[in-house]
Residue frames as a rotation matrix with the C-alpha (Angstrom) as fourth column:
UNK 1
-0.674 -0.363 0.643 -21.92
-0.129 -0.800 -0.587 195.21
0.727 -0.478 0.492 161.37
UNK 2
-0.454 0.491 -0.744 -23.43
0.872 0.417 -0.257 194.97
0.184 -0.765 -0.617 164.84
UNK 3
0.615 0.742 0.267 -25.88
0.617 -0.663 0.424 197.48
0.491 -0.096 -0.866 166.33
UNK 4
0.634 -0.458 -0.623 -23.11
0.459 -0.426 0.780 198.68
-0.623 -0.780 -0.060 168.64
UNK 5
-0.472 -0.837 0.278 -20.76
0.704 -0.168 0.690 199.25
-0.531 0.521 0.668 165.68
UNK 6
-0.110 0.525 0.844 -23.54
0.827 -0.422 0.370 201.10
0.551 0.739 -0.388 163.82
UNK 7
0.868 0.427 -0.256 -24.11
0.491 -0.656 0.573 203.34
0.077 -0.623 -0.779 166.85
UNK 8
0.175 -0.894 -0.412 -20.37
0.508 -0.276 0.816 203.99
-0.844 -0.352 0.406 167.11
UNK 9
-0.543 -0.344 0.766 -20.23
0.839 -0.172 0.517 204.84
-0.046 0.923 0.382 163.40
UNK 10
0.370 0.790 0.488 -23.16
0.726 -0.574 0.378 207.22
0.579 0.215 -0.786 163.86
UNK 11
0.835 -0.081 -0.544 -21.51
0.403 -0.584 0.705 208.97
-0.375 -0.808 -0.455 166.79
UNK 12
-0.186 -0.983 0.010 -18.22
0.644 -0.114 0.756 209.30
-0.742 0.147 0.654 164.88
UNK 13
-0.441 0.065 0.895 -20.00
0.847 -0.299 0.439 211.03
0.296 0.952 0.077 162.00
UNK 14
-0.973 0.047 0.227 -21.39
-0.108 -0.958 -0.265 213.77
0.205 -0.282 0.937 164.24
UNK 15
-0.654 0.742 0.147 -24.76
-0.004 0.190 -0.982 212.14
-0.757 -0.642 -0.121 164.84
UNK 16
0.445 0.812 -0.377 -26.20
-0.453 -0.159 -0.877 212.39
-0.773 0.561 0.298 161.33
UNK 17
-0.724 -0.608 0.327 -25.76
-0.011 0.484 0.875 210.15
-0.690 0.629 -0.357 158.31
UNK 18
-0.459 0.541 -0.705 -27.44
-0.888 -0.262 0.377 209.88
0.019 0.799 0.600 154.94
UNK 19
0.504 0.732 0.458 -30.12
-0.673 0.665 -0.324 207.26
-0.542 -0.145 0.828 154.43
UNK 20
0.951 -0.079 -0.298 -28.67
-0.141 0.748 -0.649 203.93
0.274 0.659 0.700 153.37
UNK 21
0.114 -0.977 0.181 -25.31
-0.749 -0.204 -0.630 204.47
0.653 -0.064 -0.755 155.07
UNK 22
-0.565 -0.252 0.786 -26.00
-0.778 0.481 -0.405 202.15
-0.276 -0.840 -0.468 158.00
UNK 23
-0.928 0.222 -0.300 -27.28
0.069 0.892 0.447 198.57
0.367 0.394 -0.843 157.65
UNK 24
-0.245 0.944 0.222 -31.08
-0.500 -0.320 0.805 198.47
0.830 0.086 0.550 157.75
UNK 25
0.331 0.391 -0.859 -31.35
0.409 0.761 0.503 195.66
0.850 -0.518 0.092 160.31
UNK 26
-0.431 -0.591 -0.682 -29.03
0.876 -0.094 -0.472 197.31
0.215 -0.801 0.558 162.82
UNK 27
-0.918 0.135 0.373 -30.62
-0.133 -0.991 0.030 200.73
0.373 -0.023 0.927 162.34
UNK 28
0.037 0.992 -0.119 -34.05
-0.269 0.125 0.955 199.21
0.962 -0.003 0.271 162.95
UNK 29
0.193 -0.045 -0.980 -32.82
0.789 0.601 0.128 197.60
0.584 -0.798 0.151 166.17
UNK 30
-0.808 -0.536 -0.247 -31.37
0.582 -0.658 -0.478 200.91
0.093 -0.529 0.843 167.36
UNK 31
-0.656 0.642 0.396 -34.61
-0.389 -0.738 0.551 202.71
0.646 0.208 0.734 166.50
UNK 32
0.273 0.790 -0.549 -36.71
0.113 0.540 0.834 200.13
0.955 -0.290 0.058 168.36
UNK 33
-0.021 -0.390 -0.921 -34.47
0.957 0.260 -0.132 200.56
0.291 -0.883 0.368 171.40
UNK 34
0.887 0.442 -0.133 -34.93
0.461 -0.858 0.225 204.35
-0.015 -0.261 -0.965 171.28
UNK 35
0.126 -0.945 -0.303 -31.25
0.654 -0.151 0.742 205.02
-0.746 -0.291 0.599 170.57
UNK 36
-0.915 -0.396 0.077 -31.75
0.304 -0.551 0.777 206.83
-0.266 0.734 0.625 167.26
UNK 37
0.148 0.961 -0.235 -34.45
0.231 -0.265 -0.936 208.82
-0.962 0.084 -0.261 165.50
UNK 38
-0.297 -0.141 0.944 -35.23
0.952 0.038 0.305 209.54
-0.079 0.989 0.123 161.89
UNK 39
-0.061 0.259 -0.964 -35.40
0.147 -0.953 -0.265 213.12
-0.987 -0.158 0.020 160.70
UNK 40
-0.239 0.090 0.967 -36.87
0.967 0.111 0.229 214.09
-0.087 0.990 -0.113 157.35
UNK 41
-0.663 -0.035 -0.748 -36.60
0.162 -0.982 -0.098 217.80
-0.731 -0.187 0.656 156.62
UNK 42
-0.033 0.717 0.696 -39.63
0.999 0.052 -0.007 219.24
-0.041 0.695 -0.718 154.80
UNK 43
-0.912 -0.297 -0.281 -39.63
0.277 -0.955 0.111 222.73
-0.302 0.023 0.953 153.35
UNK 44
-0.193 0.873 -0.447 -42.53
-0.233 -0.484 -0.844 224.98
-0.953 -0.059 0.297 152.39
UNK 45
-0.185 0.070 -0.980 -42.01
-0.973 -0.157 0.172 224.00
-0.142 0.985 0.097 148.73
UNK 46
-0.982 -0.188 -0.028 -42.33
-0.190 0.978 0.088 220.24
0.011 0.091 -0.996 149.40
UNK 47
-0.051 0.991 -0.121 -45.59
-0.939 -0.007 0.345 218.39
0.341 0.131 0.931 148.83
UNK 48
-0.831 -0.120 0.543 -46.93
-0.373 0.844 -0.385 215.32
-0.412 -0.522 -0.747 150.61
UNK 49
-0.358 0.710 -0.606 -49.24
-0.714 0.211 0.668 212.91
0.602 0.672 0.431 148.80
UNK 50
-0.590 0.273 0.760 -51.72
-0.549 0.554 -0.626 210.78
-0.592 -0.786 -0.177 150.70
UNK 51
-0.867 0.293 -0.404 -53.13
-0.199 0.540 0.818 207.82
0.458 0.789 -0.410 148.75
UNK 52
0.106 0.977 0.187 -56.76
-0.763 -0.041 0.645 206.80
0.638 -0.211 0.741 149.31
UNK 53
-0.836 -0.307 0.456 -57.21
-0.544 0.582 -0.605 204.67
-0.079 -0.753 -0.653 152.42
UNK 54
-0.271 0.743 -0.612 -59.54
-0.420 0.480 0.770 201.85
0.866 0.466 0.182 151.45
UNK 55
0.222 0.492 -0.842 -61.72
0.491 0.690 0.532 200.77
0.843 -0.531 -0.088 154.35
UNK 56
-0.826 -0.555 -0.099 -60.44
0.379 -0.416 -0.827 203.47
0.417 -0.720 0.554 156.74
UNK 57
0.373 0.928 0.007 -63.01
0.535 -0.221 0.815 204.34
0.758 -0.300 -0.579 159.41
UNK 58
-0.578 -0.573 0.581 -62.33
-0.101 -0.657 -0.747 207.26
0.810 -0.490 0.322 161.69
UNK 59
0.053 0.575 -0.817 -63.36
0.767 0.500 0.402 206.44
0.640 -0.648 -0.414 165.25
UNK 60
0.212 -0.077 0.974 -62.19
-0.283 -0.959 -0.014 209.69
0.935 -0.273 -0.225 166.83
UNK 61
0.572 -0.143 -0.807 -60.45
0.724 0.551 0.415 207.95
0.386 -0.822 0.419 169.69
UNK 62
0.925 -0.209 0.316 -59.17
-0.306 -0.904 0.299 210.57
0.224 -0.373 -0.900 172.09
UNK 63
0.469 -0.834 0.291 -55.39
-0.559 -0.025 0.829 210.60
-0.684 -0.551 -0.478 172.36
UNK 64
0.468 -0.313 0.826 -54.71
0.633 0.771 -0.067 208.60
-0.616 0.554 0.560 169.18
UNK 65
-0.028 -0.578 -0.816 -51.92
-0.179 -0.800 0.572 210.67
-0.983 0.162 -0.081 167.63
UNK 66
-0.874 -0.324 0.361 -51.96
0.256 0.324 0.911 208.82
-0.412 0.889 -0.200 164.30
UNK 67
-0.082 0.929 0.362 -55.69
0.993 0.105 -0.044 209.31
-0.079 0.356 -0.931 163.83
UNK 68
0.545 0.234 -0.805 -55.34
0.334 -0.941 -0.048 213.02
-0.769 -0.243 -0.591 164.63
UNK 69
-0.467 -0.796 -0.386 -52.50
-0.156 -0.355 0.921 213.35
-0.871 0.490 0.041 162.13
UNK 70
-0.771 0.235 0.592 -54.54
0.624 0.459 0.632 211.65
-0.123 0.857 -0.500 159.40
UNK 71
0.309 0.943 -0.122 -57.58
0.908 -0.331 -0.256 213.78
-0.282 -0.032 -0.959 160.18
UNK 72
0.283 -0.281 -0.917 -55.49
0.020 -0.954 0.298 216.98
-0.959 -0.103 -0.265 160.00
UNK 73
-0.790 -0.613 0.020 -54.04
-0.008 0.043 0.999 215.85
-0.613 0.789 -0.039 156.67
UNK 74
-0.469 0.687 0.555 -57.46
0.882 0.400 0.250 215.02
-0.050 0.607 -0.793 155.23
UNK 75
0.512 0.682 -0.523 -58.95
0.670 -0.697 -0.253 218.33
-0.537 -0.221 -0.814 156.32
UNK 76
0.057 -0.565 -0.823 -56.06
-0.182 -0.817 0.548 220.35
-0.982 0.118 -0.149 154.92
UNK 77
-0.898 -0.428 0.104 -56.09
0.005 0.226 0.974 218.52
-0.441 0.875 -0.200 151.56
UNK 78
-0.227 0.904 0.361 -59.86
0.859 0.361 -0.363 218.58
-0.458 0.228 -0.859 151.14
């Protein structure tokens, strides 16, 4: 299946499909091109586990969204 066919299949299904429905390679190409996004619903009853990050050094670089997310997760789980 081509990326175009995967996008057509996605649009025909109403814009949402279950994980594993579309071929991984084509979905990755569409994601890289900004044509699709992943959505993972999380409820108040769900839990997120963060394994230890060996060798992680926090530099506090301003504007680094990933570092801010990790910091917020570490503070809230501490």
